[in-house]
N, C-alpha and C positions, 0 to 999 in steps of 0.2 A: 981678515982676508976672506973673500967670497969663494965658497966652494964652486969650482967651475961646472960641476955636474951634480947638483943635488939629486939624490936618488928618489925615484917616484914609483909607486905601485898602485894599480887600480884593483879594487876588490869588487867582484861582480858575481852574485849568486844568480843562477839561471836554470830553470827546470822545465822539462817537457820534451822539446825537440829542437835541435839547432835549426835556425832559419836557412833558407836556400842561399842567402848572401854570405854565409859564414866564411867561405874561402876568401872573399874580398876583405872582410874585416880582419882576418888573420894576416893577410899579406900586408895590410896597412899597419898592423902591429909589428910585423917583422922589420919594416923599414924604420921603426922607432926602437932600434935594437937596445938602447940603454935605458928603456923604460919597461917595467914589468907589468904583467897582467896575471892575476890569480882568480880563476873562475871556480866556483863551487857548483857542481852540476851532476845530474843523472843522465845526461845526453850522450855520454861516451866521449872518447878522445877523437877529435876531428883528424882527418888525414893531414899530413904535412904540417904538423903543429910547429910554430916557430919556437926557438929555444927560450924566448923571453915571455912565453905564455904557458902557464901551468893550469891544467884542468884537474881539480881534485874531486874524485868521484864520491858522491854520497846521495842517498835518496832524499826526496823532499822532506819526508818524515824525520830522517836523521838530522837534516839541517835545522828544521824547526826545533828539534830537541836541543841542538847546540845553542841556538838563539835563546831558548828558554833558560838554559843553564847559565849562560854568560850574563843575561840581563835580569835573572831572578824573577821571571814572569812565566806565565803559561801561554806560549806562542804556538797556536794551533790553527792557522788560517785554512779555509777551505780551498783556496786557490793560491798559486804562486804569485799572482799579481799583487798580493798584499805585501810582498817583499819590497815594493817601492817605498812603503811607509817607513821601513827601518833603515833605509840607505844612510841617513846621518849617523846611525849607531854602528855601522859596519867597522869603523876603526876601533871601537871599544870591543865589539864582539870578537874581532880577529886581531886583537892587540898582540897576541903571541906570534903573529906572522909578520909583524912590522919592524922587527929589529933591524937596524941598519938603514932604514929608509927615512928620508927627510920629510917626504910628503906622501900621503895616501889619498886616493880619490875614489869616488863612486860614479857610476854611470850606467848607460844602456848599451845594447849591442846593435841597435838599428842605426848604425853610422859607420863611416870609414874615416880613418885618421889621415891627416896630412902630416907635415913636419911639426910635431908638437914642440920640439926643442927650440925651433925658431920663434915660437910664440911664448912658451914658458921659459924665457931666458933666465940665466942665473941672476941678473940684476932684478928682473921682475919678481922672481921667487924670493929674493932677499927682502923685498919691500913689504910683503903682506903675509898673513897667516891663512887666508882663505881666498880662493879664486873661483868666481862664478863667471861663466861666459854669457850670462844675461845681465842687463843693466839694473833691473828692478826685481829680480828674484833669484834664488839659488837655482841653477840649472840642474835638474835631476839627471840629465843625460851626460853631464860632465862637470864635476866639481872637485877641486883639489883643496886639501887642508894640511896644514903643518902637522907633523907627527909628534904631538906632545899631549900630555894628559888633559890639558884644558880643552883642546879641540876634540879629542876622542870622546870626552864626556859632555860636550856642549849640548848634545841632543837632549840631555836630561832637563834642560831649561824649557823645553816645549811643554806647554800646559797639558796636564793629564796624559803624559806620554805613555805611561803604563796601560791605562785604560784604552787609549787609542791604538796602541800596538796590539792589544789582545782581543779587540772586537773584530768582527768580520768585515766591517766597512772599509773601503779604500778611501783614505782621507787626503791623499797627495801631500803627506806631511813633509816630504823632501823639498817641495817647492812652495808649500804654504806655511805651516807653522814654523818650520826651521828658518825660512826666509825672514819671518817677522822678528826673529832674534836680532838680526842685523839691520833690517830696513824698517824704520818707523815711518808711518804716514807715507807709504810708498806711492800713493796716488796724488800727493802734493805736487804742484808744478815746480819746475826749477825756477829760481835758485832756492826756494823754500825747502825743497826736499834735501838738498845738499846741506843747508844750514842745520836742519834737524839732525842730520847724520853726524854732525860734528860733536853732538852731545852723547853719542852712542859709542862707547869704547870698542864694542865688537865691530862696528862699522868702520871705525878708523883703521883697524888692522885688516880690513878685507877689501878686495878689489872686485867690483861689480862692473864689468865692461862688456858691452854687447859685441860678440864675435861674429854675428850674422852667419850663423852656422845652420839655422833651421828655417829655410825659406818656405813660404806658403802658410805660415802660421799667423798668429795674432800680431806679431811684431813686423812693422814696416821694414822695407829694405833700407840700406844705409843712406839713400837719397830721399827717404820719406815717402816713397811710392810703393805700390804693390806690383811693380815690374820686377818680378823675381827671376833669377837665372833659370833657364830651361834645360841646360846641359852642364854637367860637372865633369871636370877632367882630372883624373888621377894619373900622374906621370912620375914614375920613379920615386914615389913617396910624397910628392907635393900635390896640393889640391888647388885648382883654380876653376873658373867657370866661363860661360859664353857671354857674361854680362860685365865683367870687371877687369878685363885685360890681364895684366901680369900680377894682379893682387893675389896673394896666397892666403889660404884659410886653414886654421888649425884642424878642422874636421868638418864633415858634412853629415848632418843629422837628417836622414831622409824619411822621417816619420810621416809626413803628409803624403808622399807618394806611396809609402807602404800601406797606409790606411785606405787610400782611395784608388788610384790608378792600378797599382800592382795587385791589389786584392781581386781585381776583375780579370787578371791575366791567367792563362794556363801556367802550371808550375814549369819552370825551366828545366832543361835536361841537366842533371847533376854533373855529368861528364863534361858537357860544354861549359858549365859554370867553372869547373876546375881549370879547364884549358884557358879560359879568358883571364881568370884570376892570376894565373902564372905569367901572364904577359907583363911587360914593363909599363904598359899604359892601357887605361880603359876609360870609357865614357859611361856616365850614369844619367839616365833621363827617365821620363814618365813611363817608358816601356821596359825599363830594367837596366842591366849592365851589358856593355858591348865592347868589342875591341876598339882601342884608340890608337892614336898616332903620337909619337914622341915629338 
């Protein structure tokens, strides 16, 4: 019998200062009330924290010490950006926090969530042990793995993982070396790529499906063009856009706007951000977040 609601938790270490859009991220978490988020951070506890989001305070140095102890390495990066490399190891590092969960995930905070349960349905979760929202790589901004020892320790199959975890270089291991465990010859054309995958047992138990959640990047839109949506609509926990009618998306990863258009804008007023985030609907575009209509 399929568990109607497999339990899910996302593990996210984040240090420095919460971004201005944090209230929007948290409201999108709140609407996914039966999914949990556990954040390790020195940024303090945000206002109006949802009950399904826990922020565990620790300094960056303390967190690096925890990683060092759990992995048996000397993890002492100069910057917190290096934490991206250890995302595939977070289930092992925080295994003591995963009791009772069926799946654990890693991800980023430069996104807002839609209705995750309508995407990660019980039937879908029953079929595989890893879920990436990109077709030909592990999505560093959102990846789910079944909570068992094999998946928690799978990162150890990355070549030279100890050396690459402990140097100061950012290797993008979450989307690079970790992806290669599952995806052999990822640049092969279809159907050869699919044929090669049938000989990889890790691939057979994994779902790599493009969710089209990161417009503006290197991946074409679902129609094969660069005609990306210009406005995204969050309405009572559901995400759509001005390009795709009633189609719903599991989340919107706005990294391209964050790096480009938003970086040139003046910082928004925090009070206004909180007011808009508390509304049941908002619009996200190249100029930021705005009140929306239901």
